[in-house]
N, CA, C and O atoms as CSV, one atom per row, in Angstrom:
chain,resi,resn,atom,element,x,y,z
A,1,MET,N,N,-217.013,-106.044,-47.284
A,1,MET,CA,C,-216.217,-105.320,-46.310
A,1,MET,C,C,-215.090,-106.196,-45.781
A,1,MET,O,O,-213.978,-105.722,-45.548
A,2,LYS,N,N,-215.391,-107.492,-45.592
A,2,LYS,CA,C,-214.364,-108.409,-45.102
A,2,LYS,C,C,-213.231,-108.534,-46.110
A,2,LYS,O,O,-212.060,-108.608,-45.737
A,3,ARG,N,N,-213.589,-108.556,-47.383
A,3,ARG,CA,C,-212.569,-108.674,-48.416
A,3,ARG,C,C,-211.649,-107.453,-48.414
A,3,ARG,O,O,-210.439,-107.599,-48.586
A,4,VAL,N,N,-212.183,-106.292,-48.231
A,4,VAL,CA,C,-211.409,-105.064,-48.238
A,4,VAL,C,C,-210.457,-105.056,-47.045
A,4,VAL,O,O,-209.280,-104.726,-47.192
A,5,LEU,N,N,-210.957,-105.417,-45.872
A,5,LEU,CA,C,-210.114,-105.467,-44.688
A,5,LEU,C,C,-209.030,-106.538,-44.826
A,5,LEU,O,O,-207.886,-106.333,-44.420
A,6,LYS,N,N,-209.402,-107.673,-45.397
A,6,LYS,CA,C,-208.430,-108.741,-45.606
A,6,LYS,C,C,-207.342,-108.292,-46.583
A,6,LYS,O,O,-206.164,-108.572,-46.364
A,7,ALA,N,N,-207.723,-107.602,-47.649
A,7,ALA,CA,C,-206.770,-107.103,-48.636
A,7,ALA,C,C,-205.865,-106.044,-48.004
A,7,ALA,O,O,-204.658,-106.039,-48.247
A,8,LEU,N,N,-206.440,-105.148,-47.195
A,8,LEU,CA,C,-205.632,-104.137,-46.511
A,8,LEU,C,C,-204.655,-104.786,-45.525
A,8,LEU,O,O,-203.515,-104.336,-45.412
A,9,GLY,N,N,-205.074,-105.826,-44.816
A,9,GLY,CA,C,-204.211,-106.548,-43.883
A,9,GLY,C,C,-203.035,-107.206,-44.594
A,9,GLY,O,O,-201.900,-107.136,-44.123
A,10,GLN,N,N,-203.309,-107.843,-45.730
A,10,GLN,CA,C,-202.242,-108.486,-46.493
A,10,GLN,C,C,-201.273,-107.440,-47.054
A,10,GLN,O,O,-200.062,-107.660,-47.058
A,11,THR,N,N,-201.789,-106.324,-47.520
A,11,THR,CA,C,-200.945,-105.258,-48.040
A,11,THR,C,C,-200.072,-104.677,-46.926
A,11,THR,O,O,-198.892,-104.399,-47.138
A,12,LEU,N,N,-200.649,-104.498,-45.757
A,12,LEU,CA,C,-199.897,-103.993,-44.608
A,12,LEU,C,C,-198.793,-104.973,-44.201
A,12,LEU,O,O,-197.668,-104.557,-43.925
A,13,ILE,N,N,-199.106,-106.263,-44.163
A,13,ILE,CA,C,-198.112,-107.289,-43.804
A,13,ILE,C,C,-196.992,-107.334,-44.844
A,13,ILE,O,O,-195.817,-107.428,-44.489
A,14,GLN,N,N,-197.353,-107.267,-46.123
A,14,GLN,CA,C,-196.337,-107.306,-47.178
A,14,GLN,C,C,-195.437,-106.067,-47.126
A,14,GLN,O,O,-194.227,-106.167,-47.326
A,15,SER,N,N,-196.025,-104.915,-46.861
A,15,SER,CA,C,-195.204,-103.703,-46.798
A,15,SER,C,C,-194.280,-103.733,-45.580
A,15,SER,O,O,-193.143,-103.268,-45.662
A,16,ILE,N,N,-194.750,-104.272,-44.453
A,16,ILE,CA,C,-193.886,-104.411,-43.270
A,16,ILE,C,C,-192.746,-105.384,-43.569
A,16,ILE,O,O,-191.600,-105.112,-43.212
A,17,LEU,N,N,-193.039,-106.503,-44.212
A,17,LEU,CA,C,-191.993,-107.466,-44.587
A,17,LEU,C,C,-190.994,-106.845,-45.561
A,17,LEU,O,O,-189.792,-107.092,-45.467
A,18,LEU,N,N,-191.492,-106.044,-46.490
A,18,LEU,CA,C,-190.607,-105.383,-47.448
A,18,LEU,C,C,-189.679,-104.399,-46.748
A,18,LEU,O,O,-188.486,-104.359,-47.050
A,19,VAL,N,N,-190.200,-103.615,-45.831
A,19,VAL,CA,C,-189.381,-102.649,-45.099
A,19,VAL,C,C,-188.348,-103.376,-44.236
A,19,VAL,O,O,-187.196,-102.948,-44.166
A,20,CYS,N,N,-188.745,-104.465,-43.580
A,20,CYS,CA,C,-187.798,-105.239,-42.764
A,20,CYS,C,C,-186.710,-105.861,-43.629
A,20,CYS,O,O,-185.543,-105.879,-43.240
A,21,THR,N,N,-187.082,-106.369,-44.794
A,21,THR,CA,C,-186.097,-106.964,-45.702
A,21,THR,C,C,-185.103,-105.915,-46.183
A,21,THR,O,O,-183.899,-106.169,-46.203
A,22,LEU,N,N,-185.586,-104.750,-46.566
A,22,LEU,CA,C,-184.689,-103.680,-47.010
A,22,LEU,C,C,-183.778,-103.206,-45.877
A,22,LEU,O,O,-182.603,-102.924,-46.108
A,23,ALA,N,N,-184.300,-103.118,-44.678
A,23,ALA,CA,C,-183.484,-102.717,-43.529
A,23,ALA,C,C,-182.398,-103.756,-43.265
A,23,ALA,O,O,-181.254,-103.399,-42.984
A,24,PHE,N,N,-182.747,-105.034,-43.355
A,24,PHE,CA,C,-181.766,-106.101,-43.146
A,24,PHE,C,C,-180.674,-106.063,-44.210
A,24,PHE,O,O,-179.494,-106.222,-43.896
A,25,ILE,N,N,-181.062,-105.853,-45.467
A,25,ILE,CA,C,-180.081,-105.791,-46.551
A,25,ILE,C,C,-179.141,-104.600,-46.365
A,25,ILE,O,O,-177.938,-104.727,-46.593
A,26,SER,N,N,-179.664,-103.459,-45.960
A,26,SER,CA,C,-178.805,-102.291,-45.753
A,26,SER,C,C,-177.869,-102.489,-44.565
A,26,SER,O,O,-176.723,-102.042,-44.613
A,27,MET,N,N,-178.326,-103.146,-43.502
A,27,MET,CA,C,-177.467,-103.418,-42.349
A,27,MET,C,C,-176.331,-104.374,-42.733
A,27,MET,O,O,-175.190,-104.184,-42.311
A,28,VAL,N,N,-176.641,-105.392,-43.526
A,28,VAL,CA,C,-175.610,-106.322,-43.987
A,28,VAL,C,C,-174.630,-105.597,-44.895
A,28,VAL,O,O,-173.426,-105.848,-44.835
A,29,GLY,N,N,-175.131,-104.705,-45.731
A,29,GLY,CA,C,-174.263,-103.930,-46.614
A,29,GLY,C,C,-173.302,-103.050,-45.836
A,29,GLY,O,O,-172.146,-102.902,-46.233
A,30,LEU,N,N,-173.749,-102.471,-44.748
A,30,LEU,CA,C,-172.868,-101.639,-43.917
A,30,LEU,C,C,-171.803,-102.481,-43.220
A,30,LEU,O,O,-170.674,-102.026,-43.036
A,31,ALA,N,N,-172.151,-103.682,-42.838
A,31,ALA,CA,C,-171.197,-104.540,-42.139
A,31,ALA,C,C,-170.141,-105.096,-43.089
A,31,ALA,O,O,-169.018,-105.370,-42.664
A,32,VAL,N,N,-170.476,-105.265,-44.354
A,32,VAL,CA,C,-169.568,-105.883,-45.316
A,32,VAL,C,C,-168.633,-104.871,-45.959
A,32,VAL,O,O,-167.596,-105.263,-46.494
A,33,VAL,N,N,-168.956,-103.611,-45.929
A,33,VAL,CA,C,-168.151,-102.587,-46.590
A,33,VAL,C,C,-166.745,-102.584,-45.987
A,33,VAL,O,O,-166.602,-102.480,-44.769
A,34,PRO,N,N,-165.707,-102.695,-46.817
A,34,PRO,CA,C,-164.335,-102.680,-46.286
A,34,PRO,C,C,-163.970,-101.308,-45.745
A,34,PRO,O,O,-164.526,-100.293,-46.165
A,35,SER,N,N,-163.049,-101.288,-44.829
A,35,SER,CA,C,-162.660,-100.038,-44.190
A,35,SER,C,C,-161.376,-99.479,-44.795
A,35,SER,O,O,-160.484,-99.060,-44.057
A,36,GLN,N,N,-161.266,-99.464,-46.094
A,36,GLN,CA,C,-160.071,-98.958,-46.762
A,36,GLN,C,C,-159.947,-97.443,-46.639
A,36,GLN,O,O,-158.845,-96.910,-46.761
A,37,GLY,N,N,-161.034,-96.750,-46.404
A,37,GLY,CA,C,-160.987,-95.313,-46.300
A,37,GLY,C,C,-160.171,-94.834,-45.111
A,37,GLY,O,O,-159.727,-93.685,-45.102
A,38,ALA,N,N,-159.961,-95.667,-44.121
A,38,ALA,CA,C,-159.204,-95.270,-42.945
A,38,ALA,C,C,-157.730,-95.045,-43.280
A,38,ALA,O,O,-157.047,-94.313,-42.562
A,39,TYR,N,N,-157.234,-95.643,-44.331
A,39,TYR,CA,C,-155.838,-95.516,-44.703
A,39,TYR,C,C,-155.600,-94.376,-45.692
A,39,TYR,O,O,-154.455,-94.137,-46.077
A,40,ALA,N,N,-156.620,-93.684,-46.104
A,40,ALA,CA,C,-156.494,-92.678,-47.161
A,40,ALA,C,C,-155.635,-91.494,-46.742
A,40,ALA,O,O,-154.916,-90.947,-47.577
A,41,GLY,N,N,-155.682,-91.082,-45.488
A,41,GLY,CA,C,-154.958,-89.900,-45.073
A,41,GLY,C,C,-153.547,-90.155,-44.605
A,41,GLY,O,O,-152.837,-89.203,-44.280
A,42,GLN,N,N,-153.108,-91.400,-44.557
A,42,GLN,CA,C,-151.780,-91.704,-44.037
A,42,GLN,C,C,-150.709,-91.504,-45.100
A,42,GLN,O,O,-150.950,-91.683,-46.294
A,43,ASP,N,N,-149.516,-91.126,-44.634
A,43,ASP,CA,C,-148.382,-90.911,-45.525
A,43,ASP,C,C,-147.666,-92.237,-45.729
A,43,ASP,O,O,-147.104,-92.787,-44.781
A,44,ARG,N,N,-147.678,-92.748,-46.927
A,44,ARG,CA,C,-147.070,-94.049,-47.231
A,44,ARG,C,C,-145.667,-93.924,-47.820
A,44,ARG,O,O,-145.108,-94.930,-48.257
A,45,THR,N,N,-145.079,-92.731,-47.849
A,45,THR,CA,C,-143.759,-92.567,-48.438
A,45,THR,C,C,-142.649,-92.979,-47.489
A,45,THR,O,O,-141.544,-93.279,-47.940
A,46,GLN,N,N,-142.906,-93.001,-46.195
A,46,GLN,CA,C,-141.881,-93.370,-45.232
A,46,GLN,C,C,-141.742,-94.887,-45.168
A,46,GLN,O,O,-142.709,-95.617,-45.388
A,47,ALA,N,N,-140.538,-95.354,-44.867
A,47,ALA,CA,C,-140.286,-96.777,-44.737
A,47,ALA,C,C,-140.893,-97.266,-43.429
A,47,ALA,O,O,-140.979,-96.505,-42.466
A,48,PRO,N,N,-141.314,-98.522,-43.382
A,48,PRO,CA,C,-141.831,-99.058,-42.125
A,48,PRO,C,C,-140.733,-99.093,-41.070
A,48,PRO,O,O,-139.557,-99.161,-41.429
A,49,PRO,N,N,-141.068,-99.051,-39.783
A,49,PRO,CA,C,-140.052,-98.980,-38.732
A,49,PRO,C,C,-139.077,-100.150,-38.748
A,49,PRO,O,O,-137.911,-99.969,-38.397
A,50,GLU,N,N,-139.514,-101.341,-39.142
A,50,GLU,CA,C,-138.609,-102.484,-39.127
A,50,GLU,C,C,-137.576,-102.441,-40.247
A,50,GLU,O,O,-136.615,-103.210,-40.226
A,51,ALA,N,N,-137.757,-101.549,-41.231
A,51,ALA,CA,C,-136.815,-101.467,-42.331
A,51,ALA,C,C,-135.707,-100.448,-42.074
A,51,ALA,O,O,-134.788,-100.328,-42.884
A,52,LYS,N,N,-135.775,-99.720,-40.974
A,52,LYS,CA,C,-134.770,-98.706,-40.681
A,52,LYS,C,C,-133.480,-99.356,-40.169
A,52,LYS,O,O,-133.514,-100.428,-39.566
A,53,ILE,N,N,-132.357,-98.702,-40.414
A,53,ILE,CA,C,-131.069,-99.181,-39.926
A,53,ILE,C,C,-130.983,-98.869,-38.439
A,53,ILE,O,O,-131.242,-97.740,-38.021
A,54,THR,N,N,-130.619,-99.870,-37.641
A,54,THR,CA,C,-130.594,-99.677,-36.194
A,54,THR,C,C,-129.373,-98.882,-35.748
A,54,THR,O,O,-129.457,-98.116,-34.788
A,55,ASP,N,N,-128.253,-99.047,-36.422
A,55,ASP,CA,C,-127.037,-98.328,-36.047
A,55,ASP,C,C,-126.712,-97.345,-37.167
A,55,ASP,O,O,-126.280,-97.771,-38.238
A,56,PRO,N,N,-126.906,-96.038,-36.952
A,56,PRO,CA,C,-126.677,-95.088,-38.055
A,56,PRO,C,C,-125.219,-94.990,-38.475
A,56,PRO,O,O,-124.940,-94.585,-39.603
A,57,ALA,N,N,-124.275,-95.351,-37.599
A,57,ALA,CA,C,-122.859,-95.270,-37.974
A,57,ALA,C,C,-122.469,-96.412,-38.899
A,57,ALA,O,O,-121.436,-96.339,-39.564
A,58,GLU,N,N,-123.270,-97.454,-38.954
A,58,GLU,CA,C,-122.938,-98.623,-39.759
A,58,GLU,C,C,-123.600,-98.497,-41.127
A,58,GLU,O,O,-124.826,-98.482,-41.231
A,59,SER,N,N,-122.804,-98.408,-42.150
A,59,SER,CA,C,-123.321,-98.367,-43.509
A,59,SER,C,C,-122.538,-99.387,-44.336
A,59,SER,O,O,-121.629,-100.040,-43.824
A,60,PHE,N,N,-122.884,-99.518,-45.580
A,60,PHE,CA,C,-122.239,-100.502,-46.426
A,60,PHE,C,C,-120.758,-100.200,-46.606
A,60,PHE,O,O,-119.941,-101.119,-46.670
A,61,GLU,N,N,-120.406,-98.922,-46.688
A,61,GLU,CA,C,-119.002,-98.559,-46.861
A,61,GLU,C,C,-118.187,-98.898,-45.614
A,61,GLU,O,O,-117.016,-99.263,-45.719
A,62,ASP,N,N,-118.803,-98.778,-44.429
A,62,ASP,CA,C,-118.092,-99.072,-43.183
A,62,ASP,C,C,-117.850,-100.572,-43.002
A,62,ASP,O,O,-116.903,-100.971,-42.324
A,63,LEU,N,N,-118.695,-101.393,-43.599
A,63,LEU,CA,C,-118.577,-102.835,-43.402
A,63,LEU,C,C,-117.382,-103.437,-44.140
A,63,LEU,O,O,-116.801,-104.410,-43.657
A,64,ASN,N,N,-117.006,-102.902,-45.269
A,64,ASN,CA,C,-115.882,-103.359,-46.076
A,64,ASN,C,C,-115.995,-104.860,-46.364
A,64,ASN,O,O,-115.287,-105.655,-45.745
A,65,PRO,N,N,-116.856,-105.253,-47.274
A,65,PRO,CA,C,-117.086,-106.670,-47.544
A,65,PRO,C,C,-115.862,-107.394,-48.109
A,65,PRO,O,O,-115.704,-108.594,-47.883
A,66,GLN,N,N,-115.004,-106.697,-48.830
A,66,GLN,CA,C,-113.819,-107.353,-49.390
A,66,GLN,C,C,-112.880,-107.812,-48.276
A,66,GLN,O,O,-112.356,-108.925,-48.338
A,67,ALA,N,N,-112.659,-106.981,-47.265
A,67,ALA,CA,C,-111.785,-107.352,-46.145
A,67,ALA,C,C,-112.399,-108.494,-45.348
A,67,ALA,O,O,-111.683,-109.385,-44.893
A,68,ALA,N,N,-113.713,-108.477,-45.175
A,68,ALA,CA,C,-114.376,-109.563,-44.446
A,68,ALA,C,C,-114.236,-110.883,-45.214
A,68,ALA,O,O,-114.036,-111.936,-44.608
A,69,TYR,N,N,-114.342,-110.826,-46.538
A,69,TYR,CA,C,-114.185,-112.027,-47.356
A,69,TYR,C,C,-112.765,-112.571,-47.244
A,69,TYR,O,O,-112.572,-113.780,-47.116
A,70,GLU,N,N,-111.780,-111.694,-47.291
A,70,GLU,CA,C,-110.390,-112.135,-47.176
A,70,GLU,C,C,-110.115,-112.763,-45.805
A,70,GLU,O,O,-109.376,-113.743,-45.718
A,71,ASP,N,N,-110.695,-112.216,-44.743
A,71,ASP,CA,C,-110.540,-112.810,-43.409
A,71,ASP,C,C,-111.140,-114.203,-43.356
A,71,ASP,O,O,-110.569,-115.109,-42.750
A,72,ILE,N,N,-112.274,-114.371,-43.982
A,72,ILE,CA,C,-112.932,-115.685,-43.983
A,72,ILE,C,C,-112.100,-116.694,-44.758
A,72,ILE,O,O,-111.974,-117.844,-44.337
A,73,VAL,N,N,-111.531,-116.280,-45.883
A,73,VAL,CA,C,-110.702,-117.187,-46.686
A,73,VAL,C,C,-109.460,-117.600,-45.903
A,73,VAL,O,O,-109.087,-118.773,-45.913
A,74,LYS,N,N,-108.811,-116.646,-45.221
A,74,LYS,CA,C,-107.626,-116.973,-44.422
A,74,LYS,C,C,-107.980,-117.924,-43.285
A,74,LYS,O,O,-107.224,-118.849,-42.989
A,75,THR,N,N,-109.104,-117.704,-42.660
A,75,THR,CA,C,-109.544,-118.569,-41.560
A,75,THR,C,C,-109.853,-119.968,-42.061
A,75,THR,O,O,-109.525,-120.948,-41.392
A,76,ALA,N,N,-110.474,-120.080,-43.218
A,76,ALA,CA,C,-110.857,-121.383,-43.749
A,76,ALA,C,C,-109.643,-122.210,-44.165
A,76,ALA,O,O,-109.737,-123.437,-44.210
A,77,GLN,N,N,-108.517,-121.588,-44.468
A,77,GLN,CA,C,-107.331,-122.321,-44.894
A,77,GLN,C,C,-106.635,-123.008,-43.728
A,77,GLN,O,O,-105.884,-123.957,-43.952
A,78,ASN,N,N,-106.851,-122.573,-42.515
A,78,ASN,CA,C,-106.219,-123.164,-41.343
A,78,ASN,C,C,-107.303,-123.834,-40.490
A,78,ASN,O,O,-108.075,-123.137,-39.831
A,79,PRO,N,N,-107.379,-125.195,-40.490
A,79,PRO,CA,C,-108.450,-125.887,-39.764
A,79,PRO,C,C,-108.439,-125.633,-38.250
A,79,PRO,O,O,-109.504,-125.602,-37.632
A,80,ALA,N,N,-107.276,-125.453,-37.650
A,80,ALA,CA,C,-107.232,-125.201,-36.208
A,80,ALA,C,C,-107.815,-123.830,-35.894
A,80,ALA,O,O,-108.460,-123.639,-34.863
A,81,LYS,N,N,-107.586,-122.892,-36.782
A,81,LYS,CA,C,-108.094,-121.540,-36.564
A,81,LYS,C,C,-109.609,-121.480,-36.769
A,81,LYS,O,O,-110.288,-120.648,-36.165
A,82,VAL,N,N,-110.132,-122.357,-37.615
A,82,VAL,CA,C,-111.574,-122.380,-37.863
A,82,VAL,C,C,-112.324,-122.667,-36.571
A,82,VAL,O,O,-113.302,-121.991,-36.251
A,83,GLU,N,N,-111.867,-123.666,-35.830
A,83,GLU,CA,C,-112.527,-124.023,-34.574
A,83,GLU,C,C,-112.417,-122.886,-33.559
A,83,GLU,O,O,-113.366,-122.613,-32.824
A,84,LYS,N,N,-111.262,-122.225,-33.518
A,84,LYS,CA,C,-111.062,-121.115,-32.587
A,84,LYS,C,C,-112.008,-119.959,-32.926
A,84,LYS,O,O,-112.639,-119.390,-32.036
A,85,VAL,N,N,-112.102,-119.617,-34.206
A,85,VAL,CA,C,-112.989,-118.531,-34.639
A,85,VAL,C,C,-114.443,-118.906,-34.370
A,85,VAL,O,O,-115.250,-118.059,-33.985
A,86,TYR,N,N,-114.770,-120.184,-34.576
A,86,TYR,CA,C,-116.137,-120.630,-34.307
A,86,TYR,C,C,-116.471,-120.485,-32.822
A,86,TYR,O,O,-117.548,-120.004,-32.471
A,87,ASP,N,N,-115.550,-120.899,-31.954
A,87,ASP,CA,C,-115.787,-120.767,-30.515
A,87,ASP,C,C,-115.938,-119.305,-30.103
A,87,ASP,O,O,-116.793,-118.975,-29.281
A,88,GLU,N,N,-115.111,-118.430,-30.673
A,88,GLU,CA,C,-115.225,-116.997,-30.366
A,88,GLU,C,C,-116.566,-116.446,-30.844
A,88,GLU,O,O,-117.215,-115.666,-30.148
A,89,SER,N,N,-116.962,-116.860,-32.030
A,89,SER,CA,C,-118.236,-116.410,-32.572
A,89,SER,C,C,-119.397,-116.923,-31.732
A,89,SER,O,O,-120.376,-116.211,-31.503
A,90,LEU,N,N,-119.277,-118.172,-31.274
A,90,LEU,CA,C,-120.323,-118.752,-30.434
A,90,LEU,C,C,-120.422,-118.024,-29.098
A,90,LEU,O,O,-121.521,-117.769,-28.606
A,91,LYS,N,N,-119.271,-117.691,-28.510
A,91,LYS,CA,C,-119.280,-116.940,-27.249
A,91,LYS,C,C,-119.897,-115.558,-27.442
A,91,LYS,O,O,-120.650,-115.084,-26.592
A,92,GLU,N,N,-119.576,-114.915,-28.560
A,92,GLU,CA,C,-120.146,-113.602,-28.847
A,92,GLU,C,C,-121.659,-113.696,-29.029
A,92,GLU,O,O,-122.403,-112.843,-28.545
A,93,TYR,N,N,-122.105,-114.733,-29.727
A,93,TYR,CA,C,-123.533,-114.929,-29.935
A,93,TYR,C,C,-124.247,-115.168,-28.602
A,93,TYR,O,O,-125.306,-114.596,-28.342
A,94,LYS,N,N,-123.661,-116.008,-27.774
A,94,LYS,CA,C,-124.275,-116.279,-26.476
A,94,LYS,C,C,-124.283,-115.036,-25.601
A,94,LYS,O,O,-125.191,-114.860,-24.788
A,95,GLY,N,N,-123.283,-114.169,-25.754
A,95,GLY,CA,C,-123.272,-112.914,-25.006
A,95,GLY,C,C,-124.394,-111.984,-25.446
A,95,GLY,O,O,-124.980,-111.276,-24.627
A,96,GLU,N,N,-124.691,-111.990,-26.738
A,96,GLU,CA,C,-125.757,-111.154,-27.260
A,96,GLU,C,C,-127.136,-111.757,-27.020
A,96,GLU,O,O,-128.118,-111.025,-26.892
A,97,HIS,N,N,-127.220,-113.081,-26.958
A,97,HIS,CA,C,-128.490,-113.784,-26.765
A,97,HIS,C,C,-128.382,-114.662,-25.514
A,97,HIS,O,O,-128.174,-115.871,-25.623
A,98,PRO,N,N,-128.521,-114.067,-24.341
A,98,PRO,CA,C,-128.289,-114.824,-23.105
A,98,PRO,C,C,-129.357,-115.867,-22.791
A,98,PRO,O,O,-129.136,-116.725,-21.937
A,99,GLN,N,N,-130.496,-115.817,-23.450
A,99,GLN,CA,C,-131.559,-116.770,-23.149
A,99,GLN,C,C,-131.151,-118.171,-23.617
A,99,GLN,O,O,-130.848,-118.383,-24.791
A,100,GLU,N,N,-131.148,-119.103,-22.693
A,100,GLU,CA,C,-130.757,-120.466,-23.022
A,100,GLU,C,C,-131.963,-121.381,-22.981
A,100,GLU,O,O,-132.845,-121.228,-22.136
A,101,GLY,N,N,-131.995,-122.322,-23.888
A,101,GLY,CA,C,-133.052,-123.311,-23.896
A,101,GLY,C,C,-132.608,-124.552,-23.147
A,101,GLY,O,O,-131.477,-124.630,-22.669
A,102,ILE,N,N,-133.489,-125.504,-23.049
A,102,ILE,CA,C,-133.194,-126.723,-22.307
A,102,ILE,C,C,-132.118,-127.543,-23.023
A,102,ILE,O,O,-131.354,-128.259,-22.376
A,103,VAL,N,N,-132.056,-127.444,-24.339
A,103,VAL,CA,C,-131.055,-128.206,-25.092
A,103,VAL,C,C,-129.650,-127.678,-24.781
A,103,VAL,O,O,-128.726,-128.464,-24.574
A,104,GLN,N,N,-129.488,-126.367,-24.748
A,104,GLN,CA,C,-128.176,-125.800,-24.444
A,104,GLN,C,C,-127.759,-126.129,-23.016
A,104,GLN,O,O,-126.588,-126.416,-22.770
A,105,LYS,N,N,-128.678,-126.093,-22.088
A,105,LYS,CA,C,-128.358,-126.429,-20.706
A,105,LYS,C,C,-127.957,-127.901,-20.597
A,105,LYS,O,O,-127.046,-128.238,-19.842
A,106,ALA,N,N,-128.621,-128.765,-21.334
A,106,ALA,CA,C,-128.282,-130.184,-21.314
A,106,ALA,C,C,-126.896,-130.409,-21.912
A,106,ALA,O,O,-126.124,-131.218,-21.397
A,107,GLU,N,N,-126.575,-129.698,-22.997
A,107,GLU,CA,C,-125.254,-129.837,-23.605
A,107,GLU,C,C,-124.160,-129.399,-22.640
A,107,GLU,O,O,-123.131,-130.063,-22.519
A,108,GLU,N,N,-124.384,-128.276,-21.950
A,108,GLU,CA,C,-123.397,-127.805,-20.978
A,108,GLU,C,C,-123.241,-128.805,-19.831
A,108,GLU,O,O,-122.129,-129.046,-19.361
A,109,PHE,N,N,-124.346,-129.380,-19.389
A,109,PHE,CA,C,-124.295,-130.359,-18.307
A,109,PHE,C,C,-123.517,-131.599,-18.744
A,109,PHE,O,O,-122.720,-132.137,-17.975
A,110,ILE,N,N,-123.747,-132.049,-19.967
A,110,ILE,CA,C,-123.034,-133.227,-20.485
A,110,ILE,C,C,-121.540,-132.926,-20.595
A,110,ILE,O,O,-120.714,-133.784,-20.285
A,111,GLU,N,N,-121.187,-131.715,-21.036
A,111,GLU,CA,C,-119.786,-131.352,-21.135
A,111,GLU,C,C,-119.125,-131.313,-19.764
A,111,GLU,O,O,-117.983,-131.749,-19.614
A,112,LYS,N,N,-119.833,-130.794,-18.759
A,112,LYS,CA,C,-119.299,-130.752,-17.407
A,112,LYS,C,C,-119.106,-132.154,-16.852
A,112,LYS,O,O,-118.088,-132.441,-16.223
A,113,VAL,N,N,-120.081,-133.028,-17.084
A,113,VAL,CA,C,-119.998,-134.395,-16.552
A,113,VAL,C,C,-118.898,-135.183,-17.246
A,113,VAL,O,O,-118.174,-135.943,-16.602
A,114,SER,N,N,-118.770,-135.006,-18.553
A,114,SER,CA,C,-117.768,-135.777,-19.294
A,114,SER,C,C,-116.371,-135.160,-19.156
A,114,SER,O,O,-115.385,-135.822,-19.479
A,115,GLY,N,N,-116.263,-133.933,-18.694
A,115,GLY,CA,C,-114.968,-133.290,-18.493
A,115,GLY,C,C,-114.408,-132.667,-19.755
A,115,GLY,O,O,-113.198,-132.461,-19.846
A,116,ASN,N,N,-115.231,-132.366,-20.711
A,116,ASN,CA,C,-114.781,-131.744,-21.968
A,116,ASN,C,C,-115.036,-130.237,-21.920
A,116,ASN,O,O,-115.778,-129.716,-22.752
A,117,ASP,N,N,-114.443,-129.538,-20.975
A,117,ASP,CA,C,-114.652,-128.089,-20.851
A,117,ASP,C,C,-113.928,-127.333,-21.901
A,117,ASP,O,O,-114.000,-126.104,-21.938
């Protein structure tokens, strides 16, 4: 009788361990499954928002690259004009990007102190 009870106890313990092992494996399987199905219903034909043109009036035809190239060539031929165009471009850039770093503030301070306005 002891042998039968001992055998039943071992069988019960093994079956409990087997069920726990299978439950653990299935839980790990659920956690590892990729979530690619979430993207299945989305429309991928549209361009991402960062690829859109910000100014609809500005297109390649409006930019006229040939005229811009000719302006650059004319500017590059006159060294005095190069510095003037650079300063204008720098002022325009600073107008569009008003945030100044410590380096720019130091440069302005040095220019003020040295008198090179």
